[in-house]
N, C-alpha and C positions, 0 to 999 in steps of 0.2 A: 522144131526147136524148143527146148525146155525153157520155161520161165523160172528164174531164180527166186526163191522165197527170201533170200538174203543177198546183199550186195557183195559179190565175190571180188570186185575190183576189175579194172580194165584188163590187166595182164592175164589173169586166169580165164577171163571170158574170151579173150582173143585166142588163147590156146584151145579152148573148148570149141570155138568156131572152126579152127584149123582141122580139128579131128572129126568134124561132122561132114558126112557126104563124100562124094568122089568127084572132084572138079579140079581143073588145072590152075585157075587163077583166083587170087584174092584181091579185092578192091577195098582199100581203106578210106573211110571218111568219118569225121566226128559229127555228133548230133547237132552241134551249133554251127557247122561249116556248110558251105553251099558248093555244089558241083556244076561245072560248065557242061552244057548239053553234049558237047563233043568229046568230053574227057575220056570215057571208057573206050570209045572207038579208036582214038588216037593212041592211047597207051597199049591197047590190045594189038593194034597194027604194029607198033614198035616192037613188042615182045615177039610177035610172030615173025617179024623180019630180022630179029636179032636173037636167035635161040641161045646164044652164049650169055645173055644178060638175064639175071634172076630177079632184079628189082628195078622198076622205073618209077621215078617221081616226077615232079614238075615244079615250076614256079607257082606263086600264089598272089592273089590280090588281097591285101588286108582289109577287113571290114570291122566296124565297131558294133556296139549293142544296137544301134539304130540302122544298121546296114549301110552306113555311109562309107564310101570307098576311101581307102588310104593308099599307101605306097605299094608297089609291086615288090614282094619278098622274093629275092633271087637266091638261087643255089647253084653250085658248080655243075657242069654238064657231064664232063668226062671222068672216068674212073680215077685217073692219076690225080686230077685236081681234087676230087672227093677224098682220096687217101691223104693228100697233103693237108687238107683242112680238118681232118678228123680229130687231131689232138686239140684244136683250138675251139671249134664249134661243131654243132650237129649239122652236117651238110645235106640233109635230106628232110623234107617236110613230111612228117609221118602220115597225116590224113590225105596226102596227095599221091600215095604210092599204090601201084599195082605190082603184085609179085607172084612168082611161080610157087604154088602151094608145096609141091614136093621138095623144092630146094630149101625152103624155110623149115619144113619139117625135118629135113635131113640133118640140120644143125641143132635140132632140139626145140625149135619154135622160140617163143619169147621166154626170157628168164623170169620165173615167177618170184624170185627173190626181190625183184624191183617193181614196186607198185607204181612208180613214176619213171619217166625217161627210159622206159623199157625199149623204145625204138633205137635210141642211141647205142645201147648195149648190143642190140641185134645187128646194127650196121657194122660195129666192130667185129662181131663174130662172123658176119658174112665175108668181110674182107680177109679175116684170118683163115677162113676155110676156102678161099679162092672163088667165092661167088662174086659176080660182077654187078655193080650198081651204076645206074645212069639217071640223069634228069633231063626232061624236055624243057627247052628254052621258051616256054610260054605259060602263062597262068591258067591252069586247068581247074583250080578251085578258088573259092573266096574263103579266106582263113580268118576266123574270128579272133580278134585281139581286144579284150575288154579293158576298160579304163583302170581296173584293179589288177591287171596282169602282173605288174612288178611286185605288188604287195603280197600276192598269193604265193610267190616262190620264196618261202622262208628258209631259215638255215637248214632245216631238215632236208629240204629238197636239194640245197646246195651240197650238203655232205653226201647225199646219194649220188648226185652228179659227179662229185669228185671221185667217189669209189668206182663208178663206171669208167671214168677216164683213166684211173690208175690201172685197173684190170685190162681195159681195152687197149691202151697204148702198149701194154706189155705183150699181148697176144699178136699185135700187128708188127711187133719188132722195133718199136721206137727206142731211142737212146734214153738213158736215165735222166739226162737234163731235160729232154722233151717231156718225159713222163711227169717229172716234178712240176714243170711249168704248167702243163695241162691240168694237173690235179689241183694246183693252187688257184687257178683262174676262178672257178665258181665260189671258192671260199672267200677270196678277196672281194669279189663282186657282192657276196652276201653280207659283208661287213660294211659296205658303203650305205649311207643313209638313203632311204627311199626317195627323198627329194632330189638327190644327185643322180640316182638311177634313172629317174624320169627325164632329167636333162640329157643324160647319155642316150636314152632311147630316141630322143628328138634328133640326135645326130647319127643315128644308126646307119643311115645311108653312106656316111663317110667313114665310120669306124668299124663296121661289120665286114669282115673279110669275105663273107659270102656275096656281098653286093658287087665285088670287084671281079665279075666273071665276063 
């Protein structure tokens, strides 16, 4: 594997890794997250038993900078529920996924126009191209959420999120009203003061539709 002399960004690096070698599955994990010992075995078994599924993710346990455990971050399990939530929230935890390399390459891999939220765009395109996504109902990773998580997502990130939602909801066939609502969500959230965002995060178990699975 080549070592980059300059930072190419996550999206380009992911596509480079997709193009290297000849293997069936890709396992995602971020550098600051932790993997449960049984994660790969369980997801591999699921994909082997469900050859029609291209991407399988899982729930996650949130951890802070000191590895203190937080809440279980849930996501919907079945494809229909995943499709239902796509315009509202990202229903797949990116570092929790294992996917079939050839299926993701068949739709062009990650879109290099998106430096952030490239996974959200990818899930939209998976669904638009008939690829099936599923999640397992147990936490197979520990997902790092820093105390500055809210502050890091400035308006530039929100605008990019809005663009992905606008394009994504179009290709999966959503109505115009749904598309407008989906696109407005990150912009509105970006305009809310950080202090209020942190309050909202405290009540995420009640207001996040992903938790109602």
